[in-house]
C-alpha positions in Angstrom: 128.9 70.0 110.8 126.5 66.7 112.3 126.5 67.9 116.0 125.6 71.5 114.9 122.4 69.8 112.8 121.7 67.9 115.6 121.8 70.6 118.3 119.2 72.8 115.9 117.1 70.1 115.6 116.7 69.9 119.6 116.8 73.6 120.0 114.0 74.7 117.6 111.4 71.8 118.1 112.6 71.9 122.5 112.1 75.8 122.8 108.4 75.2 121.1 107.2 72.5 123.3 108.7 74.3 126.2 107.1 77.3 125.2 103.5 75.3 124.6 104.1 73.7 128.1 104.6 76.8 129.9 101.2 78.9 128.2 99.4 75.7 129.3 100.2 75.5 132.8 101.4 78.4 134.4 99.1 80.0 136.8 97.5 82.8 135.6 97.6 81.9 131.7 96.3 78.2 131.2 95.7 78.6 128.0 93.9 76.4 126.1 96.1 73.9 123.6 95.5 75.9 120.0 96.3 79.3 121.4 99.4 78.1 123.0 100.2 76.4 119.7 99.9 79.5 117.6 101.8 81.9 120.4 104.9 79.1 121.0 105.1 79.3 117.1 105.4 83.1 116.9 107.7 82.9 119.7 110.0 80.5 118.2 110.3 82.4 114.9 110.9 85.7 116.8 113.6 84.4 118.6 114.7 82.5 115.4 114.8 86.0 113.4 116.7 87.7 116.8 119.6 85.1 116.9 119.7 85.1 112.9 119.8 88.9 112.7 122.3 89.0 115.1 124.7 86.7 113.3 124.3 88.5 110.3 125.4 91.8 111.9 128.2 90.5 113.4 129.2 88.5 110.0 128.7 91.7 108.0 130.6 94.2 110.1 133.4 91.8 110.6 134.3 91.4 106.8 136.3 94.5 105.6 136.9 92.4 102.0 133.5 91.4 101.0 134.3 88.5 99.2 137.5 87.1 100.7 136.5 87.5 104.3 135.6 84.8 106.4 134.0 84.3 109.8 133.2 81.1 111.6 129.5 82.2 112.4 128.3 82.1 108.6 128.3 78.1 108.2 127.9 77.3 111.7 124.4 79.3 112.1 123.3 78.2 108.5 123.9 74.4 109.7 122.0 75.4 113.3 119.1 77.2 111.4 118.4 74.5 108.6 116.2 72.2 111.0 114.2 75.5 111.9 112.8 75.2 108.5 111.9 71.9 108.5 110.5 72.3 111.9 108.7 75.3 111.0 106.7 73.4 108.2 104.9 71.2 110.8 104.5 74.4 113.1 102.4 76.0 110.3 100.6 73.3 110.1 99.8 72.9 113.5 98.6 76.2 113.8 96.3 76.1 110.7 95.1 72.6 112.2 94.2 74.4 115.6 92.3 77.1 113.7 90.3 74.7 112.0 89.4 73.0 115.2 88.0 76.6 116.4 84.2 76.7 116.6 82.9 78.6 113.0 85.9 77.0 111.0 84.5 73.7 110.5 81.7 73.2 107.3 78.9 71.9 107.6 80.0 68.1 108.0 82.1 68.6 111.0 86.0 69.3 111.5 88.0 67.9 108.6 90.2 64.9 108.8 93.9 65.6 109.1 94.5 64.2 105.6 92.0 66.8 104.4 93.4 69.6 106.6 97.0 68.9 105.4 96.0 68.8 101.4 93.9 72.4 102.2 97.0 73.6 104.2 99.5 72.9 101.5 96.9 74.5 98.7 96.8 77.7 101.2 100.2 77.8 102.0 102.0 76.4 99.0 104.4 79.6 98.5 105.9 79.5 102.3 106.0 75.6 102.3 108.1 75.9 99.1 110.2 79.0 100.1 111.4 76.5 103.3 111.8 73.3 101.1 114.1 75.7 98.7 115.6 76.8 101.6 116.8 73.6 102.9 117.1 71.5 99.5 119.1 74.6 97.4 120.3 77.3 99.9 121.7 75.3 102.4 124.2 73.4 99.8 124.5 76.3 97.9 125.7 78.6 101.2 128.0 75.6 102.8 129.0 74.1 100.1 129.0 75.9 96.5 130.4 79.2 97.7 133.8 77.9 99.1 134.2 80.2 101.5 133.3 83.1 99.5 131.0 86.2 100.2 130.5 85.8 104.0 129.6 89.6 104.0 126.7 88.8 101.6 125.7 85.7 103.8 125.5 88.0 107.0 123.6 90.8 105.0 121.1 88.5 103.7 120.8 86.9 107.5 119.3 90.5 108.3 116.3 89.7 106.5 114.7 88.3 109.4 114.4 91.8 111.2 111.2 92.0 109.8 110.0 88.3 111.1 109.5 89.5 114.9 107.0 92.5 113.8 105.0 89.8 111.3 104.7 87.6 113.9 103.4 90.1 116.4 100.6 91.1 113.9 99.4 87.5 113.6 99.3 87.5 117.2 97.5 90.6 117.5 95.0 89.2 114.6 94.6 86.1 116.7 93.0 88.1 119.5 91.4 90.3 117.5 93.0 93.4 118.4 93.2 95.1 115.1 91.7 98.4 116.5 94.4 98.9 119.1 97.1 101.6 118.8 99.9 98.8 118.9 98.5 97.0 115.9 98.8 100.0 114.1 102.5 101.0 114.8 103.3 97.5 114.6 101.8 97.6 111.2 103.7 100.5 110.0 106.7 99.0 111.4 106.0 95.7 109.9 106.1 97.6 106.8 109.3 99.6 106.6 111.2 96.7 107.9 109.5 94.2 105.7 110.3 96.4 102.5 114.2 97.5 103.7 115.1 93.9 104.9 113.4 91.7 102.5 112.7 94.2 99.1 115.6 96.7 98.9 118.1 94.0 100.6 118.8 92.5 96.8 119.5 95.7 95.2 121.4 96.5 98.0 123.5 93.4 97.3 124.2 94.4 93.7 124.9 97.5 94.8 127.5 96.4 97.2 129.4 94.3 94.9 129.6 97.1 92.3 131.0 99.6 94.9 134.0 96.5 95.5 134.1 95.9 91.9 134.3 99.5 91.0 131.6 98.7 87.9 128.2 100.9 87.7 125.4 99.4 89.3 123.7 98.5 86.1 126.6 96.4 85.1 126.6 94.1 88.0 124.1 91.8 87.1 126.2 90.9 83.5 129.6 90.5 85.7 128.5 88.0 88.5 127.7 84.6 87.5 124.3 83.5 86.1 123.5 81.7 89.0 123.8 84.5 91.3 121.1 86.5 89.4 118.9 83.4 89.2 118.9 83.0 92.9 118.6 86.7 93.7 115.5 86.6 91.7 114.1 83.4 92.8 114.7 84.5 96.4 113.2 88.2 95.5 110.4 87.2 93.7 108.2 85.7 97.1 109.4 88.6 99.3 107.4 91.1 96.5 104.3 89.4 96.5 104.4 89.1 100.4 105.2 92.6 100.7 102.5 93.6 97.9 100.1 91.4 100.7 101.0 93.3 103.4 100.3 96.7 101.6 96.8 95.3 100.8 96.2 94.9 104.6 98.1 98.2 105.6 95.7 100.3 103.6 93.0 98.0 104.9 93.8 99.4 108.2 94.3 102.7 108.1 91.4 103.0 105.6 88.8 101.1 107.9 90.1 103.3 110.7 89.6 106.4 108.6 86.2 105.2 108.1 85.0 104.1 111.5 85.8 107.7 112.9 83.0 109.0 110.0 80.9 106.4 111.2 80.2 106.5 114.7 79.2 103.3 116.5 75.1 103.4 116.5 73.1 102.4 120.0 70.4 99.5 119.1 67.4 100.0 120.6 68.0 97.3 123.6 70.8 99.4 124.5 73.8 97.6 123.3 76.3 98.9 120.8 75.6 98.0 117.1 79.4 98.0 115.2 79.1 100.1 112.2 78.8 98.0 108.7 82.3 98.8 107.7 83.8 97.0 110.7 83.9 93.6 111.0 81.5 92.0 113.6 82.8 91.1 116.9 82.9 87.4 117.8 82.9 85.5 121.3 86.4 84.7 122.6 88.0 81.8 120.6 85.8 82.1 117.7 86.6 83.7 114.2 84.7 84.0 111.1 85.3 82.5 108.2 86.8 85.6 106.2 88.4 86.1 109.6 90.2 82.5 109.0 91.0 83.2 105.2 92.9 86.0 106.1 94.6 84.9 109.0 95.9 81.5 107.3 96.3 82.8 104.0 99.2 85.3 104.6 103.5 85.0 104.5 106.0 84.9 107.0 109.0 86.8 106.4 
């Protein structure tokens, strides 16, 4: 057990540091510290998501009896992935900190001290940090010890929730580089909407449906047939997913309605020959600069 925890504790921070170093020093890239940190954090999250989804698929397809069948990968990957959630709290703060260093993010008195930035980060990302803390302090012991080897199938299905993470990470990277106007951003936004809804919102009703079929009871009777702890856990895990999905829907609505409005209101030439963006579109900023409104949008969203 300790060796697997140690492996995860080395793998995820090590991958982050390796990615950051490559982005900063590979000829032709040589990104600055802030961009390298932010992209590396998204890359590690995406790799973890692929690993978790792959493990979940293997586990779910290997369990014929959804209650009694066991798969060695279930507890092994849980142990390996627990350090990721601890690392990710740090990585999210580093992303937030470097965004504050970008010119235009500071207040009138200069950059925030790291202590003030930490408090601001915890306030802004409270739900995400709480989610990660609960995953380590509650979900980890429940999944490894309280289950007593039962329900590996359900654990595998829950791993599949990570299928939505790569599109979330790509969306944040595209926003970071001001690519909201591209077709890739729109396609990725639609994909993120679909995968998040299926893998993180519909996931919980499906778990109840699967147990109802297994126990030969109606779907509406399942909550009354399982331990109350299962209902409480499902409700607490599903609530933030529904909230984050509502934010994604709001962003998708702005993305596609804003696109249609921009087509109805073409760019107006300025007398000097420069092109002035339509008031309905965000004003372009120089590379490495972002407006306060963009800062709030980028740092306020949740991750799946």
